[in-house]
C-alpha positions in Angstrom: 69.5 72.9 136.0 70.6 70.6 133.0 73.3 72.7 130.9 75.1 72.0 127.7 78.2 73.7 126.4 78.3 74.9 122.7 81.1 73.7 120.7 84.5 75.5 120.8 85.7 77.4 118.1 88.6 77.5 116.5 89.6 81.2 115.5 92.6 82.2 113.0 94.4 85.4 112.9 97.1 86.0 110.2 97.3 90.1 110.2 96.3 90.4 106.3 93.9 93.1 107.4 96.1 95.1 109.4 97.6 98.1 107.8 101.5 97.6 106.8 103.9 99.6 108.6 101.6 100.1 111.7 103.0 99.7 115.0 101.5 97.7 118.1 99.1 98.4 120.1 96.8 97.2 117.6 93.1 95.5 117.8 92.0 92.6 115.6 88.5 91.2 115.6 87.7 87.9 113.5 84.4 86.2 114.0 83.5 87.8 116.8 86.5 87.3 118.9 88.6 90.5 119.6 92.4 90.7 120.2 94.5 93.4 121.4 98.0 93.0 120.5 100.9 95.1 123.0 104.6 94.5 123.4 107.4 95.8 125.5 110.4 97.1 124.7 110.4 99.0 121.4 107.6 96.7 120.4 106.5 95.2 117.0 105.1 96.3 113.3 103.0 94.9 111.0 105.2 94.1 108.3 105.2 91.7 104.6 106.1 88.4 105.1 108.9 89.3 102.9 110.3 92.2 104.3 113.9 90.5 104.9 113.7 90.1 101.0 112.5 86.2 101.4 109.8 84.5 103.0 109.9 82.1 105.9 108.2 79.1 105.5 104.6 79.2 106.5 104.8 82.7 106.7 102.6 84.9 103.8 100.6 87.8 103.6 101.4 90.6 106.7 103.0 89.4 109.4 104.4 90.6 113.4 107.9 91.9 113.1 110.5 93.2 115.5 111.0 97.3 115.5 114.6 96.5 116.8 117.6 94.4 117.1 116.2 94.6 121.0 114.4 92.1 122.8 110.7 92.7 123.4 107.6 90.7 124.3 104.4 90.2 122.4 101.7 90.6 124.8 97.8 89.4 123.2 94.7 89.7 125.6 91.3 88.4 124.3 87.7 89.5 124.5 87.0 85.9 125.3 88.1 82.9 127.5 90.4 80.6 125.3 91.4 76.8 126.0 94.3 77.2 123.5 96.7 79.3 122.0 99.1 78.6 119.1 101.3 81.2 117.1 104.0 80.6 114.1 107.3 82.1 115.2 110.6 82.7 113.6 113.7 83.5 115.7 116.4 85.9 113.9 119.4 82.7 113.4 121.6 82.9 110.9 122.8 78.8 110.4 122.9 78.3 114.3 123.0 74.6 115.3 120.6 75.0 118.0 117.8 77.3 118.1 116.5 79.8 121.0 113.8 78.4 123.3 110.2 80.7 123.3 107.7 80.9 126.3 104.0 81.5 126.4 102.6 82.3 129.5 99.1 82.5 129.6 97.2 84.4 132.2 93.3 84.5 133.7 92.4 88.0 134.1 95.9 88.4 135.1 96.2 85.5 137.4 98.7 82.8 136.2 97.4 79.7 134.3 99.9 77.8 132.9 103.4 78.1 131.1 105.0 75.9 127.9 108.5 76.9 125.5 109.3 75.4 122.1 112.2 75.1 120.2 113.4 74.6 116.5 115.2 71.4 116.5 117.6 72.5 113.5 118.5 68.7 112.6 115.2 69.1 110.7 115.9 72.3 109.0 119.0 70.8 107.2 121.6 70.9 110.4 121.2 74.5 110.7 118.6 77.2 111.9 118.5 80.3 109.7 115.6 81.9 110.5 113.5 78.7 110.7 109.9 78.2 111.5 108.3 77.0 114.9 104.9 76.6 116.4 104.9 77.9 120.1 101.6 76.6 121.9 99.7 76.2 125.3 96.6 74.9 125.8 94.7 74.3 129.3 91.4 72.7 130.9 91.6 76.3 132.7 90.2 79.1 130.9 92.6 81.8 130.1 92.1 85.2 128.3 95.4 86.8 127.4 99.1 85.5 126.9 102.7 86.7 126.7 105.1 85.9 124.0 108.7 85.7 125.4 111.8 85.1 123.6 113.3 82.9 127.0 116.7 81.4 126.0 119.5 81.8 123.3 120.9 79.1 120.8 122.7 76.9 123.6 125.6 76.8 121.4 125.6 80.0 120.6 126.3 81.0 116.8 124.7 84.2 114.5 121.6 85.6 116.3 119.4 88.2 117.9 117.3 87.8 120.8 114.5 88.9 118.6 111.3 86.9 116.6 108.6 87.9 113.7 105.6 85.9 114.0 102.0 84.9 112.3 99.0 82.5 111.9 98.0 83.0 115.4 95.6 80.3 116.1 93.2 80.5 119.0 90.4 77.9 120.2 87.7 79.7 122.4 86.4 78.1 125.6 82.9 76.7 125.4 80.2 78.6 126.7 77.4 76.8 129.1 74.0 77.0 127.6 70.7 76.5 129.6 69.2 73.3 128.2 66.4 73.0 130.2 64.0 75.3 132.2 63.1 74.1 135.5 59.8 74.6 137.3 58.8 74.0 140.8 55.2 72.9 141.1 53.2 72.2 144.6 52.6 68.6 144.5 51.4 66.7 147.6 51.9 69.1 149.8 55.4 69.8 148.7 57.5 70.6 145.6 58.2 69.0 142.5 60.4 69.6 139.5 59.5 69.3 135.9 61.6 69.9 132.7 60.4 71.9 129.8 63.0 71.4 127.1 63.7 74.3 124.5 65.8 74.6 121.7 69.6 75.7 122.1 
């Protein structure tokens, strides 16, 4: 059977349709893709981007914000398989020379697919990081349907910081879905069987 794959779709979750002050767990559906958000520890809630009295670069509308000063992981599962994931993040830092290391780990039905880390270059922030913005992402040829976002390491040079982060603008790419391009029929021919193809629109 000849098969094709549907074009991969990119989906953006910006949390603006989630009520402010609501705590995770929460479910959000965008363009037919459902994401379920949960957390460890004291978790996260939905807050306005200017909850601190200012808005971090790249953040807008509603964001995911930590419920406490204690470390918590963000857990997201999806109704369909993905090939890529990214999310804006901003760790709690006040003029640090280096930034925290964030980690995303991807799973398929609970089985490990892979992991990736990110750290903001404070030199691009004027030499110091204060609630700076970075992008944490993971891509794979193997599909996955859940991720864990984790505050992995504190700033290497120390300073004034907390082991927490806020997040916004989660962008994912759905895994292509195989589509049948032809229907094959077996027909008797010359005492045996042969295959013919009758095309149909996909």
